[in-house]
N, C-alpha and C positions, 0 to 999 in steps of 0.2 A: 456395118456402121454407116456407110454412104447412103444406104437405103433409109436409115433412120434420119439422117440429116436432110435428105431430099423430102421425106414425108413431113418433117418438122417445118421446113421452109414453106411447103405447100399449105400446111395448116395455118401458119402465120399469115401468109398472103390472103388466104380465104377469109380469115377472121377480120383482118384489117379492112378488106373490101366491104364486108358486111357492115362493119362499124361505120365506115365513111358514108355508105349509101343511106343507112338508117338515120344517122345523126342529121344529115342534110334534110331529111323529111320531118325533123322536129321531134324525134323520139327521145326517151330518157336514156342517157348513157349507161346507167347502172342496169336498167332492164335489158338494153341491147346486149351488153356484155354477158349477162346471165343467159339470154336466149341463144347467143352465139356459141357459148361454151356447151350448152345442152345439145345443140345440133352437131357440134364437133366431137363431143365426148365419145360417142360410139366408135368413131374412126380412130381416135387417139388411144382407145383402150384395146385395140386389136392386138393379137400376138406379134404382128409384124413390126410394132414400134419398139423393138429392142427389149420387150417385156419390162419396161420401166413403169412403175405405177405413177399415175397422174396425181399430183398434189391438189387437194381441195382448195379452191380460191375462196377467200372471205369477202363477202359483199356487204358487211355491216357498215353503214355510212357513219362517218365521224362528223363532229360539228362543222368541220371545214368542207366536207363533201369529197375528200380525196382518199377515203378508206380503201376503195377498190383499186385505186392507182398504186397505193403503197404496197399492196399484196400482189400486184400484177406480175412482178418479177418471178413469182413462184408458180406461174401458170403451167409451164410445159412439163417439167419433171424436177425432182429433187436434185439439187446440186447444179442445175443449169438455169441461167437467166436469159431473159429475152434480149434480142439484139438491140443495140443502142438506137438504131433507126426506127425499129418498131416501137420502142418505148417512147421515143421523141414524138412520133406520129400520134401515138395513143394519148399522150399528155396534151397535145394540141387539140385533139378531139374533145378531151375532157374540159379543157379551158373554154372551148367554144360553147359547150353545153352549159357550163356554169355561168358564162357571160349572159346567155339567154335567160337563165333562171334569175340572176341578180338584176336584170333589167326590168323585172316585174316590180310594181310599186309595193312598198312595205312601210311599216311605221318606223319613222326615224327616231322616235322618242321611246322605243321599247326598253332600252337600257336606262333611260332617264327617269321613268316612272316607277314608283314603288308603291305596292298595295299595303294598306293598313288594315289588319285583320283583328278580330276579337281574340284576346288571349285565352289561355286555359283558365277557367274560373273556379276549379276545385273538383274533387272527385264526386261529390254529391250534387253538383250544379251542372245541369245540361244546357240551360239557356238563360237569357236575361233580357231586360228591356233597355233599349238605347234611350237613356234618360235625357241627355242633352249633349250638344257639342260645345266644347270649351273654346273653339277657334272658329274662324270663318274662312271660306274659300279665298285664297290670295294671301292669307297670313303666313308669316315666316315661323317655322318651328325648328327646334333643335332635337337632337337624338334623345329619346326617352322622355320627351316632353308630352304631357297628357293633352290629347286633343278631343277626347270624348269620355263620357262616363256611362258604364253599364250598371244598371240596378238589378241585383239578383234577389233571391229569397232571403239571403242572409246579410250580404255586404254590398257596398258600392265599389266597383272595380274600374280603374282608369285604363283607357286604351291609349298606349303611348306610341309615339312616332318612331318607326324603326330607323329612319334616316333623317338627316338634316335637309331641309328644303322648304318649298312653298306648297301649301295645300292646293291641289289642282281642282278637286271636286269631292263632294260627299256622295257616296253611292247609296248608303242607307239613310233612312229618315228617323227623326226623333219619334219615340213611341213604338217603333217596330221591335218585334221579338227576334233576337239574334242568338246564334250559337257560336261556340269556339271555332275559329277559322273563317267566319263570315267576313267578307270585305266590307268595310264601312267608308273608306276614303282612299284617295289616290294622291300621292305626294310627288311633286316634280323636284328632283334633286337640283337641277339648274335654275328652276324658276322661270324659264323662258316660256312666253306665250300664256302666262297665267294672269288673269285679270281678277281684281277683287270683286266678289259678288256677295251681296248681303244674303243671309239665309232666307229672308222673306221673298227676295226676288227669285231666288233659285226654286223655292217651293211653288211660287205662282207660275213660273215657267213650266215646271213639270206637272202641275195640277191641271193646267189648261188642256193639254192633249188628252189627259186621262178622262176629263169630263166629256170631251167630245167623242172619245172612243167608246165610252160606256153606253150611250144610247144606241150606237151602231151594233154593239154586241148584243144588246137586248133585242134589237130589231131582227137580227139574224137568228136569235134563238126562238123568237115567237113562232115563226112558221113550223119549226121543229116540234114545238109543244102542241100546236094545233093539229098537225098531221099525225102525231103519235096517239097512242091509246088514251082513253079518258082517265085511266087509273094513274097516269103519270102526271096529270095536271096538279093535284095537291102537292106532289113532291117538288115541283118547280115553284109553286106559289108559297110554300112554307118558308124557304130561306128568305124570300123577298119580304115577308111579313116580319121575320125575326130581325132583319138588319136594322130597321128603324128603331126597334125596341132596345137595341144595344146602345144606341146613341141618344134616343129621346128619353126623357124622364118617364119612369113608370108611374110615379105619383104626379098628380096635377101640379103644375108650377105655382108657386106663391111668391108674393113680394118679399124682398130682402132675403132670398135664399139663393144659394149657389151650389152646384153639383161638381164635385171633384173626384176623379177616379182614384181608387185605392192603389197605393204603391205595392210593389211585389213583396216588400218586407212586411207591410201590414197584413197582406193576404196570407203570407206564410205564418205569421204569428197567430192570426185568427184560426188557421187550420190546425196548427199544433196544439193550441189551447183547447180547441174543441175535441180533438183526438184524445188529449189527456183526460178530459172530462168523461169521454165515452169509454176509455180503456181502464183507468184506475178506479179502485174503490176508495175514493178519497175521504179522509176524515181529518178534522183539525182539532188540535188541543192547544190550550192557552196557559200562560203563566205571566207573572209580572216580575220585573227586576228592579231592584233599588240601585240606581246609577251613581250613588254618592261616592263610593270609593274609586271607581274607574274615572269619574270626572275629576276627582281630586288628584289622582295619579297623573292625569294629563295636564292639569293645571300646574302641578309642582315641577314637572320635568319637560314642559313643552319647549322652553328656551334652550335648555341643554340638548334636547333631542334634535332640534332644528340645527343647532350649531355643529353637532357631530355628524348627523346623517343627511342633512340638507333637505329634509322633508318634515312636514308637520305631523305630530302625533294625533291621530284621530281615534274615533270610537270603533271604526270598522275593524281595525287590526285586532282590538280586544275581542270582538265577537268572532272573528275568524279563528283566533287561537282557542276560544272557548268552544267553537263548533268542532274543531279538530279534536279537542279533548273528549267531547261528547261522542263523536264518531268512533274514536278509539275505545271508549267504554261500551258503546252499543254498536258493534260492527254491522248488525243487520240493517241499520238505517243507511249505511254506506253501500249496501248490496243492491242487487237488481234481479228481477225475475227474467229468465230467458227460457221460454218454452216450459218444460217440466223441471228445469234446474234453477238453482239460485247461485248467482255469481257473487262471491265475496271479493272485495277489493282490498288489497293490502297497502293501498296508497290513498291519499286524500287530495283530490283536485276540486277546489271550491270554485263554483261559478258565481259571479257577482252580477246581479241584474242591474243594467244601466239603461235608464230611459233617455232616448235621443229624439231630436225632432222628427226623424224618419221612422222611429219605432223602437221597440224593446230589443236589446241585444244582451247576451250573457257571456262576456269574456271570462276566461278560466285562469285561475291562479294555480299553476302546476306545482305539485309536491308542497302544498301549504304546510304539511306536517313537519317539513324540514326547514321552515323559514322562521325568522324572528320578527319582532314587531316592525323594525325598520324595513326589512325586505318586503314584508307584506304591504306596508304603506307605499313604498316606491312602486311596486307592481300594480297596485290599485290605481295610483295616479297615472301611470303610463297607459294602462288599458282604458281607463275612463277618458283620457284625452284623445286617444285614437278612436274610440267609439263615437265621441261627439264630433270629431273632425271627419268621420267617415273613412278613415284610413286603416281600420282594423281588418286583419286578414281572417280567412276561414280557419286556419290552423289555430289562431288565438281564441276561437270560440268553440272549437270541436272538443267533444268529450265532456269531462266534468262528472263528478260523482255525487255532488251535493250543491245546492244553490242557496244563496242568501239574498233576500230582497229587502232593501231598506226603504220602505215607504215613509219612514219618519222624516226624511229630508223634504218631503212635500207637505208634511203636517198631518199624515194619517195617524189616527188614534188607534184604530183596530181594523183588521182585515183578515180574510182567509185566502192566502196565496194559493195558486194552482201549480201543481207539480210540473217541472220541466222535463219532458220525456227525453231519454229513457231512464231518468233518475227515479228514485223512490220516495224522496222527501224534499221539502223546501222549508227554510226558516224565514219567517217574516218579522222584521224589526219595525218599530213604530216610533212616533214622536215621544219626546221626554216631557212629561207634564208634572208639575209640582202638586202633589196631593197630600192630604193629611193621612199620616200613618201612625199606628199604635206601636211604639217601640219602648220596651221596658215599662209598660204600664202608662206611658205618657203619649199624648198625641203631638206629633212633631211633623213639620213639612218635609217631604222627601221628593227628590226628582225620580219619578217612576216611569218605566217603559213596559208596555204590554208586548209580549213576544208570542208568536204563533208557530206551530209546526203542523203543516199539512203533509200527510203521509199516505202511502198505499197500504190500505188495511188488509189486502190479500197477503202481504209479506210481513208487515210490521203490526204487532199487537199494541194495544193501548199501554200496556206496561212498559215496553221499551220506549215508546214515544214520551211518556211522562218522565221516565228516568233520564232521557236525553235532555228534555227541557230543564229538569232539576239540575243537571250538570251545567248547563249554560248559566242558569241563575247563580249557582254557587261560585263559579269561576269569575263571572262578571262582578258579583258583589264583593268578592275577595280575591283579587288577582294574584295574591301570594300563593294560592294553591298551585298555580302553574309552576312556580319556582320549586315548591316542595313536592310536586307531583302527588297531591292528596285530594 
């Protein structure tokens, strides 16, 4: 046992001497300790050291930097700790190394600054355009207060502040394409050292060095192109000729004209409509509806309806109920082609096309077959308000098995709507016009509406389409059929 203790003391003295010599030369204490242990390990593992297995030391640094100090007491052997003198000397060495490390300059506002990043925008949305900033550098913001808007293919998403503070700077620029997780701004929680900077001043300051650096980059690239093979010259000149074409008008400019880039939503709508035209074998069939009874029903009960349900009784709820009845009678119109299969839906989710200043959106009324007139009117009002305000979410527009488009609110007399993929049909409503009609052998004025059904002729035959429109006509002209289910 005395031999063990003598050898142990010799190892401790040797290790402490190596640590002290190497720390004074500016070495890392963690690395020194690891190297010292590696040099001592063979001697400590010889059979003469009482055959006690050495315990592995853990050198994973902790945020405070004392991880190897905490485990140093298990260095020699299980059940034995290092002497208090050695531990005291070792801790002093560690404090010396940490003092040298902390004396290096570092950012004092690291914990004060908070990054504002683009949130998750939906499963089918991978990027968006930074439309505009709602705040300026130097403005005070609260938690969850919107500071920017991201325009996507479907909706406009707000970028909210994660912390309360003052906007320190904007990292991204308006018009840039951003992805979820992209940093767009930095917020200072304390607001210290933040000056108010107008967006125009910030852009000019950043734009100036970019313009100066651009010619330098071109100058440096020119020799590379000249010295390279002649076949590479067209490749370098092609992008240069394309860049002006993206910003300069392709058509000759004329007076009283202005060029505005398309929004992402408008681009997406254009792409989807063209894809629909290229994919579906679209055919449209028409009919006309006498609106006398439905309009009389609304006129007789509009006051009582508002008093009880808090919402006005419109014509859309009547057409939604009529469409639900027609889809239940002709299930193929509520179905969709998927490869070589036909998917029949046992539910009715009706999409309502809503025109907004930014483009066309189609919020969905879920389970419309289980709703009454009041519930449908409330849902339509809620979704339409969100769509016009730009606060509608992706989930509120996802899905849908059938679409209704009411062009009559804009005065459309007749049209052929385009199918909303991946649905198979769309119902078009039009304006109500008083026309002379022959009823009972007499010519009388009647409020009439043309209705149109555009459908995928690959799946739906003309017979089912005509029967569907006939069901719409019967229910709207006599709403009592809904009550009697006939």
